C-alpha positions as CSV (number, residue, x, y, z in Angstrom):
1,M,22.6,-12.2,26.8
2,A,21.3,-14.0,23.7
3,L,17.7,-14.1,25.1
4,I,17.9,-10.3,25.7
5,A,19.4,-9.7,22.2
6,F,16.4,-11.6,20.7
7,M,13.8,-9.8,22.7
8,L,15.3,-6.4,21.9
9,T,15.5,-7.3,18.3
10,A,11.8,-8.5,18.3
11,G,10.8,-5.3,19.9
12,S,12.5,-3.3,17.2
13,I,10.9,-5.4,14.5
14,A,7.4,-4.6,16.1
15,Y,8.5,-1.0,16.4
16,H,9.1,-0.4,12.8
17,R,6.2,-2.5,11.7
18,G,3.8,-0.7,13.9
19,R,5.1,2.7,12.7
20,E,4.8,1.6,9.0
21,F,1.6,-0.4,9.1
22,G,0.0,0.6,12.4
23,P,-1.3,0.7,14.9
24,K,1.4,3.2,16.0
25,R,0.9,2.6,19.7
26,F,2.1,-1.0,19.4
27,S,5.5,0.2,18.1
28,Y,6.0,1.9,21.6
29,I,4.4,-0.9,23.6
30,A,6.7,-3.3,21.9
31,T,9.9,-1.4,22.7
32,N,8.8,-0.7,26.1
33,L,8.3,-4.3,26.7
34,A,11.6,-5.4,25.3
35,N,13.4,-2.7,27.3
36,E,11.7,-3.8,30.5
37,F,12.7,-7.4,29.8
38,S,16.3,-6.4,29.2
39,E,16.5,-4.3,32.3
40,R,14.9,-7.1,34.6
41,F,16.4,-10.2,33.3
42,T,19.3,-11.4,35.4
43,I,22.0,-14.0,35.3
44,N,20.1,-15.9,38.0
45,D,17.1,-16.1,35.8
46,A,19.3,-17.4,33.0
47,E,20.8,-20.0,35.3
48,I,17.4,-21.3,36.2
49,V,16.4,-21.6,32.5
50,I,19.5,-23.4,31.4
51,A,19.9,-25.8,34.4
52,D,17.9,-28.4,32.5
53,F,20.5,-28.5,29.7
54,A,23.3,-29.9,31.9
55,D,23.1,-33.2,30.1
56,S,22.7,-31.7,26.5
57,K,25.0,-28.8,25.7
58,R,24.3,-29.3,22.0
59,S,20.6,-28.6,22.5
60,L,21.4,-25.4,24.4
61,G,23.9,-24.4,21.7
62,T,21.3,-24.9,18.9
63,L,18.9,-22.6,20.9
64,F,21.6,-20.1,21.4
65,E,22.3,-20.0,17.7
66,E,18.5,-19.5,16.8
67,L,18.4,-16.5,19.2
68,I,21.7,-15.0,17.7
69,Y,20.6,-15.7,14.2
70,V,17.4,-13.7,14.5
71,A,19.2,-10.9,16.6
72,F,22.0,-10.7,13.8
73,K,19.7,-10.9,10.9
74,Y,17.6,-8.1,12.0
75,R,20.3,-6.0,13.7
76,K,19.7,-3.0,11.4
77,S,16.1,-2.7,12.7
78,A,17.5,-2.3,16.2
79,E,20.1,0.2,15.1
80,D,17.5,2.2,13.2
81,A,15.3,2.3,16.2
82,G,18.1,3.5,18.5
83,I,18.1,0.2,20.4
84,T,21.5,-1.1,21.4
85,V,21.7,-4.9,21.0
86,V,24.7,-6.7,22.2
87,I,25.1,-9.9,20.2
88,P,27.2,-12.4,22.1
89,G,29.1,-15.1,20.3
90,D,30.8,-15.4,16.9
91,T,28.4,-13.9,14.3
92,T,30.9,-14.1,11.4
93,V,29.0,-17.2,10.1
94,F,26.1,-14.9,9.1
95,P,28.0,-12.1,7.1
96,R,25.3,-11.7,4.4
97,E,22.3,-12.2,6.5
98,M,20.1,-9.0,6.5
99,G,16.4,-9.3,7.1
100,N,13.7,-7.0,6.0
101,V,11.6,-6.1,8.9
102,M,8.6,-5.1,6.8
103,S,8.4,-8.6,5.3
104,K,6.2,-11.3,6.8
105,E,9.2,-13.4,7.1
106,A,10.5,-11.2,10.0
107,V,7.4,-12.0,12.1
108,G,7.8,-15.7,11.1
109,D,11.3,-15.8,12.1
110,V,10.6,-14.4,15.5
111,E,7.7,-16.8,16.1
112,I,9.7,-19.8,15.0
113,V,12.3,-19.1,17.5
114,K,9.8,-18.3,20.2
115,D,8.1,-21.7,19.6
116,S,11.5,-23.5,19.8
117,L,11.9,-21.9,23.2
118,K,8.4,-22.8,24.5
119,F,9.6,-25.3,27.2
120,L,12.3,-22.9,28.2
121,L,9.9,-20.0,28.6
122,E,7.9,-22.0,31.2
123,K,10.9,-21.9,33.4
124,L,11.1,-18.1,33.3
125,P,9.7,-15.9,36.0
126,K,6.0,-15.0,35.5
127,W,6.9,-11.5,34.8
128,A,9.2,-12.5,32.0
129,Q,6.6,-14.9,30.5
130,R,4.0,-12.1,30.5
131,I,6.4,-9.7,28.7
132,I,7.3,-12.2,26.1
133,E,3.6,-13.1,25.3
134,A,2.6,-9.4,25.2
135,L,5.5,-8.6,22.9
136,M,4.6,-11.6,20.6
137,E,1.0,-10.4,20.5
138,A,2.1,-6.9,19.5
139,L,4.2,-8.3,16.8
140,K,1.3,-10.5,15.5
141,I,-0.9,-7.5,15.3
142,T,1.5,-5.8,13.0
143,R,1.6,-8.7,10.8
144,G,-2.1,-8.7,10.2
145,L,-1.9,-5.3,8.9
146,V,0.2,-5.8,6.0
């Protein structure tokens, strides 16, 4: 659920940035990619990804917090785009966090978390890896146009 929340939020950031800065088609591409990921990603996919964390629950917890932090920080972006993001866990520790999707910080936040997940992403099914890479490229294109 945390990875899905992150992907939907990243898609919503690209959606707003594409609509504001262009190219507009990337706003729709990004949301479609994020939606496809959320529809196809299953519990079995998640179990495969987290299997390597059996010996390090703290590492897994840290990655979970990174995903949730970005999803919570930019939650208004998803709401404004009409995207429903379910944020698992206790988010009361971030009550004042509200990110600005039009800032370069938004793209940076998503990229930092994606880089933290690099070794996990290799364990995802190929279709999921391709969606994540395509979504990140759409997001980068909107960054370059600010």
